[in-house]
C-alpha positions in Angstrom: -15.2 5.0 17.8 -12.2 7.6 17.8 -14.8 11.2 17.9 -14.0 12.7 14.4 -13.2 9.3 13.3 -16.4 9.7 10.3 -14.9 12.8 9.2 -11.2 10.9 9.0 -13.2 8.6 7.0 -15.0 10.7 4.8 -11.7 12.8 3.6 -10.3 9.5 3.2 -12.6 8.4 0.7 -11.7 11.4 -1.3 -8.4 10.7 -1.4 -8.1 7.8 -2.9 -9.9 9.2 -5.7 -8.6 12.4 -5.9 -5.2 12.6 -4.5 -4.0 15.9 -5.7 -6.1 17.0 -3.6 -4.1 19.5 -1.3 -8.2 20.5 0.7 -8.8 16.9 0.9 -5.2 16.9 3.0 -5.0 19.5 4.2 -8.9 18.8 6.0 -7.6 15.2 7.1 -4.4 16.3 8.6 -6.9 18.4 10.9 -9.1 16.0 12.4 -6.3 13.8 12.7 -4.7 16.6 14.6 -7.9 16.5 16.4 -8.2 12.6 17.4 -3.9 12.8 18.8 -3.1 11.8 15.7 -0.2 13.3 15.4 2.5 11.5 12.6 -0.4 11.5 11.0 -1.5 15.0 10.8 1.7 15.4 9.9 1.8 14.0 6.9 -1.1 15.0 5.8 0.1 18.7 6.2 3.2 17.9 4.1 1.3 16.6 1.6 -1.1 19.4 1.5 2.0 21.4 1.1 3.9 19.8 -1.0 0.5 19.4 -3.6 -0.4 23.5 -3.8 2.6 25.5 -1.8 0.3 28.5 -2.7 -3.3 27.6 -1.9 -5.1 30.2 0.7 -4.2 27.7 3.3 -0.5 27.4 3.7 0.1 29.5 6.4 -2.6 26.9 7.7 0.2 24.4 6.9 3.6 25.6 7.9 2.6 26.9 11.1 1.2 22.9 11.4 4.3 21.2 10.8 6.1 24.1 12.3 3.5 23.3 15.6 4.3 19.2 15.0 7.5 19.2 15.1 7.3 21.3 18.2 4.7 18.7 19.2 7.1 15.7 18.5 10.3 16.9 20.8 8.0 18.0 23.8 6.7 14.7 24.2 10.6 13.1 23.2 11.9 14.8 26.2 8.7 14.3 28.6 10.2 10.3 27.2 5.8 9.3 25.7 5.8 7.8 22.7 3.9 9.7 19.3 1.1 8.3 17.6 
């Protein structure tokens, strides 16, 4: 089991009952990033931002989306497949 799989599972369960909870998407993005799942993390941050572009996490979501794009670019340059 990945280091934060339990936390990811709880966030995913929360999203099943509250799919428009931007904070849950944001937190799942943080967990996925921690686990090295950069594509999943990016998708979570983008979903959170699209649901609530003016939340208290807006700046952090934008930073994480930009960081994910930079990571993907660096991995491509190193020819390492992104997860």
